[in-house]
C-alpha positions as CSV (number, residue, x, y, z in Angstrom):
1,M,-5.6,-3.3,-78.8
2,A,-4.2,-5.7,-81.3
3,R,-1.6,-8.3,-80.1
4,G,1.1,-6.8,-82.3
5,Q,0.5,-3.3,-80.9
6,M,0.6,-4.7,-77.3
7,T,4.0,-6.3,-78.1
8,N,5.4,-3.1,-79.5
9,E,4.3,-1.1,-76.5
10,N,5.8,-3.8,-74.2
11,K,9.1,-3.3,-76.0
12,L,8.9,0.4,-75.5
13,V,8.3,0.0,-71.8
14,L,11.3,-2.3,-71.4
15,I,13.5,0.0,-73.5
16,Y,12.6,3.0,-71.4
17,F,13.0,1.1,-68.2
18,L,16.5,-0.1,-69.2
19,Y,17.4,3.4,-70.4
20,Q,16.4,4.9,-67.0
21,M,18.3,2.2,-65.1
22,D,21.4,2.7,-67.3
23,I,23.0,-0.6,-66.0
24,P,22.6,-4.2,-66.8
25,V,19.5,-5.7,-65.1
26,A,19.1,-9.3,-64.1
27,W,16.4,-11.3,-65.9
28,S,14.5,-11.8,-62.6
29,Q,14.6,-8.1,-61.8
30,L,13.4,-7.2,-65.3
31,L,10.6,-9.7,-65.0
32,D,9.5,-8.4,-61.6
33,F,9.2,-4.9,-63.1
34,A,7.4,-6.0,-66.3
35,V,4.7,-8.2,-64.8
36,A,4.0,-6.0,-61.9
37,E,1.9,-3.8,-64.1
38,Y,2.7,-3.8,-67.8
39,M,2.5,-7.3,-69.3
40,D,2.1,-11.0,-68.6
41,Y,4.9,-13.5,-68.6
42,L,4.4,-14.7,-72.2
43,D,4.4,-11.1,-73.5
44,F,7.5,-10.4,-71.5
45,Q,9.4,-13.4,-72.9
46,T,8.2,-12.6,-76.5
47,S,9.2,-9.0,-76.3
48,L,12.6,-9.8,-74.7
49,S,13.4,-12.4,-77.4
50,Q,12.4,-10.1,-80.2
51,M,14.5,-7.2,-78.8
52,L,17.5,-9.5,-78.6
53,E,17.0,-10.7,-82.2
54,N,16.6,-7.1,-83.4
55,G,19.9,-6.0,-81.7
56,L,18.2,-3.6,-79.3
57,L,19.5,-5.5,-76.2
58,I,22.8,-6.9,-75.0
59,K,22.7,-10.1,-72.9
60,S,25.6,-11.0,-70.6
61,E,26.1,-13.7,-68.1
62,E,27.3,-13.3,-64.5
63,N,27.6,-16.1,-62.0
64,G,25.1,-18.2,-63.9
65,N,22.5,-15.4,-64.2
66,D,21.5,-13.5,-67.4
67,F,21.6,-9.7,-67.4
68,Y,20.2,-7.3,-70.0
69,A,21.2,-3.8,-71.1
70,L,20.4,-1.6,-74.1
71,S,22.7,-1.8,-77.1
72,D,23.9,1.3,-78.9
73,E,20.9,0.8,-81.3
74,G,18.6,0.4,-78.3
75,Y,19.8,3.7,-76.9
76,S,19.3,5.4,-80.2
77,C,15.7,4.4,-80.2
78,V,14.8,5.9,-76.8
79,N,14.3,9.5,-77.7
80,F,12.3,8.7,-80.8
81,F,10.1,5.8,-79.7
82,S,9.5,6.7,-76.1
83,K,7.3,9.6,-77.3
84,R,4.8,6.9,-78.3
85,L,4.3,6.0,-74.6
86,P,1.7,8.0,-72.6
87,E,3.3,10.4,-70.2
88,T,1.6,8.6,-67.3
89,V,3.5,5.5,-68.2
90,L,6.8,7.3,-68.5
91,N,6.3,8.9,-65.1
92,K,5.5,5.5,-63.5
93,I,8.7,4.0,-64.9
94,I,10.8,6.9,-63.7
95,A,9.2,6.7,-60.2
96,Y,9.8,2.9,-60.1
97,V,13.5,3.4,-61.1
98,R,14.0,6.1,-58.4
99,K,12.5,3.9,-55.8
100,N,14.3,0.7,-56.7
101,R,17.5,1.7,-58.5
102,K,19.8,1.6,-55.5
103,K,18.6,-1.8,-54.5
104,L,19.0,-3.2,-58.1
105,K,22.3,-1.4,-58.6
106,H,24.1,-2.3,-55.4
107,E,25.6,-5.5,-56.8
108,Y,27.1,-3.4,-59.6
109,S,29.2,-1.2,-57.3
110,V,32.0,-3.1,-58.8
111,F,30.8,-4.6,-62.0
112,S,32.3,-6.5,-65.0
113,N,30.3,-8.2,-67.7
114,Y,31.1,-9.3,-71.2
115,F,29.2,-9.9,-74.5
116,S,30.1,-11.1,-77.9
117,N,30.8,-8.7,-80.8
118,D,31.3,-10.5,-84.1
119,D,34.7,-12.3,-83.8
120,S,35.6,-10.8,-80.4
121,Y,34.3,-10.1,-76.9
122,I,33.8,-6.7,-75.2
123,V,34.3,-6.7,-71.5
124,K,32.6,-3.7,-69.7
125,C,34.2,-3.0,-66.3
126,G,33.5,-0.2,-63.8
127,V,33.2,1.0,-60.3
128,I,30.2,3.1,-59.1
129,E,29.7,4.9,-55.8
130,D,26.4,6.5,-54.9
131,D,25.4,6.6,-58.6
132,T,28.7,8.3,-59.6
133,P,31.0,6.4,-61.9
134,L,34.5,6.3,-60.4
135,I,35.9,4.5,-63.5
136,E,34.5,2.8,-66.6
137,L,36.5,0.6,-69.0
138,N,35.6,-1.3,-72.2
139,L,38.2,-3.9,-73.2
140,T,38.1,-6.0,-76.4
141,V,39.5,-9.5,-76.2
142,F,39.3,-12.4,-78.7
143,T,38.1,-15.4,-76.8
144,K,35.4,-16.1,-74.2
145,E,38.0,-17.5,-71.8
146,Q,39.9,-14.2,-72.0
147,A,36.7,-12.3,-71.3
148,K,36.0,-14.5,-68.3
149,T,39.6,-13.9,-67.1
150,V,39.3,-10.1,-67.4
151,R,36.0,-10.1,-65.6
152,K,37.4,-12.2,-62.7
153,N,40.7,-10.2,-62.4
154,W,38.8,-6.9,-62.5
155,K,36.8,-7.9,-59.5
156,N,39.6,-9.6,-57.6
157,N,42.2,-6.9,-58.2
158,I,40.2,-3.7,-58.5
159,N,42.2,-1.8,-55.8
160,D,45.5,-2.4,-57.5
161,I,44.2,-1.8,-61.0
162,Y,42.4,1.4,-60.0
163,K,45.5,2.7,-58.2
164,T,47.8,2.0,-61.1
165,I,45.4,3.8,-63.6
166,I,45.1,6.8,-61.3
167,D,48.9,7.0,-60.8
168,C,49.5,6.9,-64.5
169,M,46.8,9.4,-65.5
170,L,47.8,12.0,-62.8
171,S,51.5,11.6,-62.9
172,E,52.6,15.2,-63.6
173,N,52.2,16.6,-60.1
174,T,53.5,14.2,-57.5
175,E,51.8,15.9,-54.5
176,V,48.4,16.1,-56.3
177,V,48.8,12.5,-57.5
178,E,49.4,11.2,-54.0
179,K,46.5,13.1,-52.5
180,S,44.1,12.2,-55.4
181,T,45.2,8.6,-55.5
182,Q,44.7,8.2,-51.7
183,E,41.2,9.8,-51.8
184,L,40.0,7.9,-54.8
185,N,41.5,4.6,-53.7
186,E,39.7,5.0,-50.4
187,K,36.4,5.4,-52.3
188,V,37.1,2.2,-54.2
189,K,38.0,0.3,-51.0
190,N,34.8,1.5,-49.4
191,V,32.8,0.2,-52.3
192,V,34.5,-3.2,-52.2
193,E,34.1,-3.4,-48.5
194,K,30.3,-2.7,-48.8
195,E,30.0,-5.4,-51.4
196,R,31.9,-7.9,-49.1
197,E,29.6,-7.1,-46.2
198,L,26.6,-7.5,-48.3
199,A,27.8,-10.9,-49.6
200,E,28.5,-12.0,-46.0
201,G,25.1,-10.8,-44.8
202,K,26.3,-8.3,-42.4
């Protein structure tokens, strides 16, 4: 197989993997997946760089680490281009994701990442419990410092932010609001507590 064809297939493997993960993936985690079976380090770096240049990926930074996710253009390529991969490869990727997704995703139980968008920044925030999104929010700001502040405040104040949003969105029926807010807020607290225990090594 020609080098160019190998590079294209590598891109398809990475695209399909990120599509199945459906969350930002750390560079080190993406590398572990790629070199385990599909490509060497040089091919991985080349494919990653080209995908960023072509707008198929979004790169964000979290605590000094780079994370990668599909852009809208990357998602739009999945259905069309994934058909070029053998079914055995697709099934292997799906099996890998099913086996490793919880481990890779745990740090994203409460997540907040930002990326540049022309003259502004988009901050993607959310809370996930057992693969179920409790809340997702995209916020546009105009400076990198604002994006960093939003990311920090989201993680530090998630309980209060979440409760305020739920109160506002379910405000017609007081009894239902109180019950729903209590139940949903408990879920968020559980997610936050799990992350705290993980960080403390409990």
